[in-house]
N, C-alpha and C positions, 0 to 999 in steps of 0.2 A: 167772332170777330172783337176786335177794340180798337179804340179812337183813342190816338194821343194827339193830346192839345197841348202845343207849344205855343209860348206867349214871348214872342220876341219885340223888343225896344228897341228901334233904330236911330241912330244920330241922324239930328235933323239934318245936316248936311250931306248925309250919305244917301239918303233914300233913294235918289235916283240912280245911283251906281249898284245899290243892293237891287233895288227891282232888274236890272238890268241881269245883273249875276245869278237871279234867280232860276231862269230855267236850266245852267248847268248844275245847278244844285238840285233842281227835279229831277233830272239825266241820273244823278248819283243815286238817289232816294229810291226811285221807281225801280230801280235796278235788285233791288234786295230783295233774296228769297223771303217770301211772307207777306211782302207788300201788297196792297190792295190797290189804292185810291189815294189821292191827298186834293186838298184846297190851299190856298192863301187867302185871306181875308184880312182888308186894310181897315183898320179903323178911321171913322168921319172925324169923331169929335178929338180923337188925341193923336196928332199928327206924330207919325213913327211907328206907331203901335200896331202888329199884326199878329194874327191868330193863326196858327199852320197847324192844320188839320189832316192827320195821316190814317187813315185804315189799313191795320195789320190782322194776319189771320189770327195771330195770339200774341200775347205779350214776350215773347220768347225772339219773335220774327223783329222785333223793335230792339231790345236789350241784349240779345244775343248775334243776331243775323247781321244787323245794323252796328251797334252802339258797341260791339266789340270785334268790329273790322275795319281793316285799312281805307276802306270807303268812309267810314265816320270821320277819320282825320281830314280827309280831302273833303269833304262837307264843311267842317269847320274851319278849314286853310281857307276855302272859297268866301263862305259868309262871317267870319266870326270878327275880323275888323270892325263889319259895319254896326255889332251892337252896342249899344248903350249899356247894357248892362247885362248879364248874365242871361239867358232864355231860361224861364222856367216851363218845365214839361209835366205832363200828369197823364194818365191811363183813365180810361172810364169803357163801361160796358154798358150796352142797353138793359133800359126796364122794361120799354113797350117795343112791339114790333112795328110802330110806325116810324118812319123817317119825311125828315124834310128835305 
């Protein structure tokens, strides 16, 4: 399993619209082969900053099954207009067996 961490910065005046649209984005991403689970975290200190954490079976599930599919374009069309700047995404693998 890998963890994708996407840091999203949302335009301040678009936050409520972004959060209202996000359930549709969840439905898209959760339909991808190799998807395991996800969660969205909103930053308390920095308004408009979100961490989108997605667990994938492997990196190909994200980079091929999702990023190279038409569903990625659908996902970006749904959320892209809310971004104050392009999201930054990185992939992580577990070092310990313990999870929070």
